[in-house]
N, C-alpha and C positions, 0 to 999 in steps of 0.2 A: 641462059649463059651459065649461070652457077652449076647447073646440073652437067653442063658439058665439061666445065673445068673440073668439077668433082669426079667425073667418068675418067678423066685423064690424069687422076691422082693429085690434083691441086686442092687445096683447102687450108684449113687452120695447120699451121706449121710447115706448109710446103706452098710457098708463095710463087705465083706465076711470074711477078715482077723480078723476084730474087733470082729465079731461074733464068730470065732473059738477061739479066746483068751478068751471071755466071757464064752462060755461053757466049757472051760478047755482042749479043744482039741489042742490047741497051747498055748505058752506062749511067754513072752518078755525076751529077754537077759537082764541080770541084769546090763551089762556094757554100752548098747547102745539101740537104737530103733529098732533093729532086732527082728522080730517074726517069729515063725515057730514051728514045732513038737519038742518035746524035744531032740531027737536024732540030728535033725538039729542045734538047738541051741548049743548043746555040740561040733559039728563039727565046727560051726561058731566061737565059742569061741576059740578053739584050733588055728584057722587060723587068726582071727582078733584080738584076745586078749591074745597072747601066754603068757603074763607075769601075767595074773589074776590068783588068787589062785583057787584050785579046789573047794572051796565051793561056788564060784559064778557060777560054771557050772552044779550044781545039780538043 
């Protein structure tokens, strides 16, 4: 997997997760530094930030 990512230009200084956030495929959790797909962020929010309001989960 690392060779595949490197072959596509990813590596130190060029993060695949940063690229995913930049193009809008992933987003950042509004309460912490977690990044992932929208459904992953909702799941993460329910587990990691159970007291957060529903507004921060969208």
